[in-house]
Each structure stands twice: as structure tokens, then as C-alpha cells.
KOLBA-304160 format. One record per residue (C-alpha): residue number from 1; residue in three letters; x, y, z. Coordinates in Angstrom, 1 decimal, always signed. Example, Ala and Ser with C-alpha at 12.3 -4.5 7.8 and 13.67 -1.06 7.14 Angstrom:
// KOLBA-304160
1, ALA, +12.3, -4.5, +7.8 $
2, SER, +13.7, -1.1, +7.1 $
This chain:
// KOLBA-304160
1, MET, +182.2, +119.9, +90.5 $
2, ILE, +179.1, +122.2, +91.8 $
3, GLN, +181.5, +123.2, +95.1 $
4, GLU, +183.9, +124.4, +92.6 $
5, ILE, +182.9, +128.2, +92.5 $
6, TYR, +186.2, +129.9, +91.3 $
7, PRO, +187.2, +132.8, +91.4 $
8, HIS, +184.0, +133.2, +94.2 $
9, ARG, +184.9, +131.9, +97.9 $
10, PHE, +183.0, +130.5, +99.8 $
11, ASP, +183.6, +131.2, +103.8 $
12, ASN, +181.3, +128.7, +106.1 $
13, SER, +183.4, +130.1, +109.1 $
14, PHE, +180.3, +131.1, +112.5 $
15, THR, +179.7, +134.6, +113.1 $
16, LEU, +176.6, +136.5, +114.8 $
17, ARG, +176.5, +139.1, +112.1 $
18, MET, +173.0, +140.5, +112.0 $
19, ALA, +171.3, +140.2, +108.8 $
20, GLU, +171.2, +143.7, +106.6 $
21, LYS, +168.2, +144.6, +103.9 $
22, THR, +170.8, +144.2, +100.8 $
23, ASP, +172.0, +141.0, +102.0 $
24, HIS, +170.6, +137.2, +100.5 $
25, VAL, +168.1, +135.4, +102.2 $
26, LEU, +167.5, +131.5, +100.9 $
27, ILE, +163.7, +130.9, +102.1 $
28, TYR, +162.9, +127.0, +102.1 $
29, ARG, +159.6, +125.4, +102.0 $
30, ASN, +160.3, +121.7, +102.3 $
31, ASP, +162.6, +121.5, +99.5 $
32, ASP, +161.8, +124.3, +97.1 $
33, VAL, +163.5, +127.6, +97.3 $
34, LEU, +162.5, +131.3, +97.0 $
35, LEU, +164.0, +132.3, +93.7 $
36, LYS, +163.6, +135.1, +91.2 $
37, ASP, +162.6, +134.2, +88.2 $
38, THR, +165.9, +135.1, +85.9 $
39, GLU, +168.9, +133.3, +84.9 $
40, GLN, +171.3, +135.0, +87.1 $
41, ASP, +171.2, +136.4, +90.2 $
42, ILE, +168.0, +134.7, +91.5 $
43, ILE, +168.9, +134.6, +94.9 $
44, PRO, +167.2, +137.5, +96.2 $
45, THR, +167.9, +140.2, +98.8 $
46, PHE, +166.0, +141.2, +101.7 $
47, GLU, +164.8, +144.3, +100.3 $
48, GLU, +163.7, +142.4, +97.0 $
49, LEU, +161.5, +140.3, +99.0 $
50, GLY, +160.5, +143.6, +101.1 $
51, ILE, +160.7, +141.9, +104.1 $
52, PRO, +162.8, +142.9, +107.0 $
53, ALA, +165.7, +141.0, +108.0 $
54, GLU, +165.3, +140.6, +111.9 $
55, GLY, +165.3, +137.1, +113.1 $
56, ALA, +167.2, +135.6, +110.2 $
57, ASP, +169.7, +132.8, +110.6 $
58, TYR, +173.4, +132.8, +109.5 $
59, LEU, +174.2, +130.6, +107.2 $
60, TYR, +177.9, +131.4, +105.4 $
61, ARG, +179.4, +134.0, +102.9 $
62, ILE, +180.8, +133.9, +99.4 $
63, ASP, +183.0, +136.8, +98.7 $
64, ASP, +181.5, +139.8, +100.2 $
65, MET, +177.9, +138.6, +99.8 $
66, PHE, +176.2, +137.1, +103.4 $
67, PHE, +173.3, +134.9, +103.3 $
68, TYR, +170.9, +134.1, +105.9 $
69, THR, +167.5, +132.1, +106.1 $
70, LEU, +163.9, +132.2, +107.8 $
71, PRO, +160.9, +130.2, +108.1 $
72, PRO, +159.0, +130.0, +105.2 $
73, ASP, +155.8, +132.1, +106.8 $
74, ALA, +158.2, +135.5, +106.6 $
75, PHE, +157.4, +135.6, +103.3 $
76, THR, +153.3, +135.7, +102.3 $
77, ALA, +153.0, +138.2, +99.9 $
78, ASP, +152.5, +137.1, +96.4 $
79, LYS, +154.6, +139.0, +94.5 $
80, GLY, +155.4, +139.3, +90.6 $
81, GLY, +159.1, +137.6, +89.7 $
82, ILE, +159.5, +135.6, +92.3 $
83, SER, +158.6, +131.8, +93.1 $
84, TYR, +159.6, +128.8, +94.9 $
85, ARG, +161.4, +126.3, +92.8 $
86, ASP, +163.0, +123.0, +93.3 $
87, VAL, +166.1, +122.9, +95.2 $
88, SER, +167.5, +120.1, +92.3 $
89, VAL, +167.6, +123.4, +89.7 $
90, SER, +170.6, +123.6, +91.7 $
91, ARG, +172.0, +120.9, +89.5 $
92, THR, +171.5, +122.9, +86.2 $
93, LEU, +173.1, +126.6, +87.5 $
94, GLU, +176.5, +127.2, +86.2 $
95, SER, +177.1, +130.1, +88.6 $
96, PHE, +178.3, +129.6, +92.3 $
97, GLU, +174.4, +130.3, +92.9 $
98, GLY, +173.5, +126.4, +92.9 $
99, PHE, +176.2, +125.3, +95.6 $
100, ALA, +175.0, +128.7, +97.3 $
101, ILE, +171.2, +127.3, +97.2 $
102, ILE, +172.0, +123.2, +98.4 $
103, THR, +174.5, +124.3, +100.8 $
104, GLY, +172.0, +126.3, +102.6 $
105, ARG, +169.5, +123.5, +102.6 $
106, GLU, +171.7, +121.2, +104.0 $
107, ILE, +171.8, +123.6, +107.0 $
108, VAL, +168.3, +124.5, +107.4 $
109, ARG, +167.8, +120.8, +107.5 $
110, PHE, +170.1, +120.5, +110.1 $
111, PHE, +168.2, +123.9, +111.9 $
112, GLU, +165.1, +121.6, +111.2 $
113, THR, +166.1, +118.4, +112.6 $
114, ARG, +167.5, +119.3, +115.8 $
115, ARG, +164.7, +121.5, +116.9 $
116, PHE, +164.2, +119.1, +120.1 $
117, CYS, +167.3, +117.2, +122.2 $
118, GLY, +167.9, +114.0, +121.4 $
119, ARG, +168.8, +113.5, +124.8 $
120, CYS, +166.0, +114.9, +126.8 $
121, GLY, +163.1, +115.9, +124.5 $
122, HIS, +164.2, +119.7, +125.9 $
123, SER, +163.9, +122.5, +122.9 $
124, MET, +167.1, +123.2, +121.5 $
125, GLN, +169.0, +126.9, +120.5 $
126, HIS, +171.5, +128.2, +118.4 $
127, SER, +174.9, +128.2, +119.9 $
128, ASP, +176.1, +131.8, +120.1 $
129, ARG, +179.9, +130.6, +119.6 $
130, GLU, +179.6, +127.8, +116.9 $
131, ARG, +177.2, +126.9, +114.1 $
132, ALA, +175.6, +124.3, +116.9 $
133, MET, +172.2, +123.2, +118.5 $
134, VAL, +172.2, +123.4, +121.8 $
135, CYS, +170.0, +121.7, +124.5 $
136, GLU, +168.4, +124.6, +127.1 $
137, ASN, +168.0, +121.6, +129.8 $
138, CYS, +171.0, +119.5, +129.7 $
139, GLY, +174.0, +120.7, +127.1 $
140, GLN, +173.8, +118.3, +124.9 $
141, THR, +175.2, +120.0, +121.6 $
142, GLU, +174.4, +119.1, +117.9 $
143, TYR, +176.7, +119.6, +114.7 $
144, PRO, +175.8, +119.8, +111.3 $
145, LYS, +175.4, +116.0, +110.6 $
146, ILE, +177.9, +115.4, +107.9 $
147, SER, +177.7, +111.5, +106.4 $
148, PRO, +181.0, +110.2, +104.9 $
149, ALA, +180.4, +107.9, +101.6 $
150, ILE, +182.8, +106.4, +99.3 $
151, ILE, +182.5, +105.9, +95.6 $
152, VAL, +184.9, +104.1, +93.5 $
153, ALA, +186.1, +103.5, +89.9 $
154, ILE, +186.7, +99.9, +89.7 $
155, HIS, +188.6, +98.6, +86.5 $
156, ASP, +189.8, +96.0, +85.2 $
157, GLY, +191.8, +96.9, +81.7 $
158, ASP, +190.2, +99.3, +79.5 $
159, ASP, +186.6, +98.7, +81.4 $
160, LEU, +184.9, +99.7, +83.9 $
161, LEU, +182.5, +98.6, +86.7 $
162, MET, +179.2, +100.3, +86.3 $
163, ILE, +175.5, +99.8, +87.9 $
164, LYS, +172.0, +101.3, +87.7 $
165, SER, +170.4, +101.6, +91.2 $
166, ALA, +167.3, +99.0, +91.7 $
167, GLY, +164.0, +100.2, +90.5 $
168, ARG, +165.5, +102.8, +88.1 $
169, PRO, +166.2, +101.0, +84.5 $
170, ASN, +166.3, +103.6, +82.8 $
171, SER, +168.1, +105.5, +84.5 $
172, SER, +171.9, +106.1, +83.5 $
173, PHE, +175.0, +103.7, +84.4 $
174, HIS, +176.8, +105.2, +87.3 $
175, LEU, +180.0, +104.1, +89.9 $
176, ILE, +179.3, +101.6, +93.2 $
177, ALA, +178.9, +104.2, +96.4 $
178, GLY, +178.1, +103.6, +99.9 $
179, PHE, +178.1, +105.7, +103.4 $
180, VAL, +180.7, +104.2, +106.2 $
181, GLU, +179.5, +102.1, +108.5 $
182, VAL, +180.7, +102.0, +111.9 $
183, GLY, +184.2, +100.9, +112.8 $
184, GLU, +185.5, +101.1, +108.6 $
185, THR, +187.8, +102.8, +106.9 $
186, PHE, +187.4, +104.3, +103.8 $
187, GLU, +189.0, +101.0, +102.2 $
188, GLU, +187.4, +98.9, +104.1 $
189, THR, +183.8, +100.6, +103.1 $
190, VAL, +185.1, +100.4, +99.5 $
191, LYS, +185.8, +96.7, +99.5 $
192, ARG, +182.7, +95.5, +101.2 $
193, GLU, +180.3, +97.3, +98.7 $
194, ALA, +182.1, +96.0, +95.9 $
195, MET, +181.6, +92.7, +97.8 $
196, GLU, +178.0, +93.3, +99.1 $
197, GLU, +176.4, +95.5, +95.7 $
198, VAL, +177.9, +93.2, +92.8 $
199, GLY, +180.4, +90.4, +94.6 $
200, VAL, +183.6, +91.7, +93.5 $
201, LYS, +186.8, +91.8, +95.1 $
202, VAL, +188.9, +94.7, +94.5 $
203, LYS, +192.8, +95.5, +95.1 $
204, ASN, +195.2, +98.0, +94.9 $
205, VAL, +192.8, +101.1, +96.5 $
206, LYS, +193.8, +104.6, +95.6 $
207, TYR, +191.8, +107.8, +97.4 $
208, TYR, +191.2, +110.5, +94.0 $
209, LYS, +189.5, +113.5, +96.1 $
210, SER, +186.2, +114.2, +98.2 $
211, GLN, +183.6, +116.5, +97.6 $
212, PRO, +180.8, +117.7, +99.9 $
213, TRP, +177.5, +116.8, +98.7 $
214, ALA, +174.5, +118.5, +99.9 $
215, PHE, +171.7, +116.2, +98.9 $
216, SER, +172.5, +113.9, +101.2 $
217, ASP, +174.1, +115.3, +103.8 $
218, SER, +177.5, +113.5, +103.0 $
219, VAL, +180.9, +114.3, +102.0 $
220, MET, +181.9, +112.0, +99.0 $
221, ILE, +185.3, +110.3, +99.2 $
222, GLY, +186.4, +109.1, +95.9 $
223, PHE, +188.3, +105.9, +95.3 $
224, THR, +189.7, +103.9, +92.1 $
225, ALA, +190.3, +100.2, +92.7 $
226, GLU, +191.6, +97.5, +90.2 $
227, LEU, +189.6, +93.9, +89.8 $
228, ASP, +190.8, +91.5, +92.0 $
229, GLY, +191.6, +88.1, +90.2 $
230, GLU, +189.5, +86.6, +87.2 $
231, ARG, +185.9, +88.1, +86.4 $
232, GLN, +183.4, +86.2, +87.9 $
233, GLU, +179.7, +86.4, +87.4 $
234, PHE, +178.0, +89.5, +89.0 $
235, VAL, +176.4, +88.4, +92.6 $
236, ILE, +174.0, +91.5, +92.7 $
237, GLN, +172.6, +93.1, +96.0 $
238, GLU, +168.8, +93.4, +94.5 $
239, SER, +167.4, +95.5, +96.8 $
240, GLU, +170.5, +98.6, +95.9 $
241, VAL, +171.5, +96.9, +92.4 $
242, GLY, +169.2, +97.0, +89.4 $
243, GLU, +172.2, +96.1, +86.5 $
244, ALA, +175.9, +95.7, +86.6 $
245, ALA, +178.0, +95.6, +83.5 $
246, TRP, +181.6, +96.1, +82.7 $
247, ILE, +181.9, +99.0, +80.1 $
248, ASN, +184.6, +99.5, +78.0 $
249, ARG, +185.5, +103.1, +78.4 $
250, LYS, +185.1, +103.9, +74.4 $
251, ASP, +181.6, +102.8, +75.3 $
252, ILE, +181.2, +105.3, +77.7 $
253, PRO, +178.2, +108.0, +76.9 $
254, GLU, +179.6, +111.7, +77.2 $
255, SER, +176.2, +113.1, +78.8 $
256, PHE, +177.6, +112.8, +82.0 $
257, ASN, +177.2, +115.6, +84.2 $
258, SER, +180.0, +118.0, +85.4 $
259, ILE, +178.8, +118.2, +88.9 $
260, SER, +179.5, +115.0, +90.8 $
261, ILE, +182.8, +113.7, +91.5 $
262, GLY, +181.4, +110.6, +90.4 $
263, SER, +180.5, +112.1, +86.8 $
264, GLU, +184.4, +113.3, +86.8 $
265, MET, +186.1, +110.4, +87.7 $
266, ILE, +183.8, +108.1, +85.0 $
267, SER, +185.0, +111.1, +82.5 $
268, ASN, +188.6, +110.7, +83.6 $
269, PHE, +188.7, +107.0, +82.9 $
270, LYS, +186.8, +107.4, +79.1 $
271, HIS, +189.3, +109.4, +78.5 $
272, GLY, +192.4, +108.0, +79.7 $
273, ARG, +193.3, +110.4, +82.4 $
274, SER, +193.0, +106.8, +85.2 $
């Protein structure tokens, strides 16, 4: 999965360390990121961009490499070998840099959306004690938004319940997933999402594993579950689901990517590992 970057080590602990010219910098322009036009070592340093490191905001550390960010107007030069690319490039990279790019975007998105206090409307500043934004007027403290969501592999014998999203008829089948609502346990969310999206009751809900998913500021909590009772005609939530089907493990394609927990769970079922 995208966060599995071994033997590299991700360290997101807070620090007030000042950036140096040899540190890496991620500059985002909406959902584009400034990168070197190479296949590897694509995240530039301040030195390679020819810009000062002063005033950069710290993001995280990977091994002995420190990563920072600056606003897009920090780099205005027309420099060969450097260009903006969509952050979705992170899905295709085989190195730790894919995880670095999308995780940086999540932190920067937090900075961008917490410029003003939701309580009193005054400006917010970076905390000097932790990764947080603090209101200079009322003291309100905001932490990075991480929304928990479940994803569940529901099976009935050798068949796996899979869906396509509404409005995307040419998309691949995937697992049922959804955000946790206020007052719910993860297990209750699994049952609610299965019933809401396709009208299916489930039992034997079991935790699988979790995954940070920076694309939607969330953490995905994976579960497996069994169909409860006999199969019935699907009752589809048309606003969310375009198609639902029970697919036999031998008919599940091998084309699922390896970056997501959902793809891993589908592959596990196909090959009899769950």
C-alpha cells in the first residue's frame, strides 16, 4: 500500500527546525505539485529550485531527509526540468516519494483551510508547540482533519460483493466504503453502509487493518463481513451506487493496483487469503 515505504521510515513528529537549502520542498498549486522531470528523486530541494528556504513550513521527515512547503508564489522562475504535475502522480510512483507527495498535500490542505478561526473569524497562526493552527484572538486550536471511513469486503461463500459508483459506469468494481457518522462505532458503520448502499444485512464483522488515505483526508479502516441470511435483490442507493454484483473469486480481475487497502482486500479474497 502507498504508506508502506520500508526500508524508509516516515517520522511525522513536530519540530521547529529551520529549513536548509539541501532540504526538500513541496510546492502545491491547487492539486498540482512542483516536481523534477525525472523518474526518481523527483521532489526538488530549495537549492535545486534556486529559492531561499527561509519561512518554509515543516511537513515531516523520511529517514534523514526533511520536507517543507512554501506557497506557490515562492517559485516564479521558468526553470528547465521542473514543472507542475497533478498530485495523482503519487499513485503511480514505486518509491516513497508517492507517499511523500500526497501526505504533504494533506498537511498543506489543512493549512489552507484553517487560515481563519471557525469560532470568531480572526486569523490563525501556526502553533509553536505542535502541528496545529491557533487563533490569535480567542485561542481556538485546530488539528489536521482526519476523517475515519470504513471499507468492507462482504462475502457469501466464494462470491464477493462489489459495486460501481453512480455516474461512473466504465469504472472498475470496488468494495463498499463510507465515512463514520457521529456516535457510531466502526462496526455499526459497516452494517449501516451495507444496508444503505445495497440493502444487504451482514454478520461476523471482523477488523482487517487500517490505512492513512491522504487523498480524502481520511483513514480507512478495513473489515471483512459475511452475508446475513439468503440473498435478496439489491436495493441500490442510486445517488451513490451505479451497479452491484456478487462476483466469484475466480472472475475477479488481476488489474487492481497495490496502493490501497481496498485493492489488497480484493486480492486477498481472489487468492483465498480471506
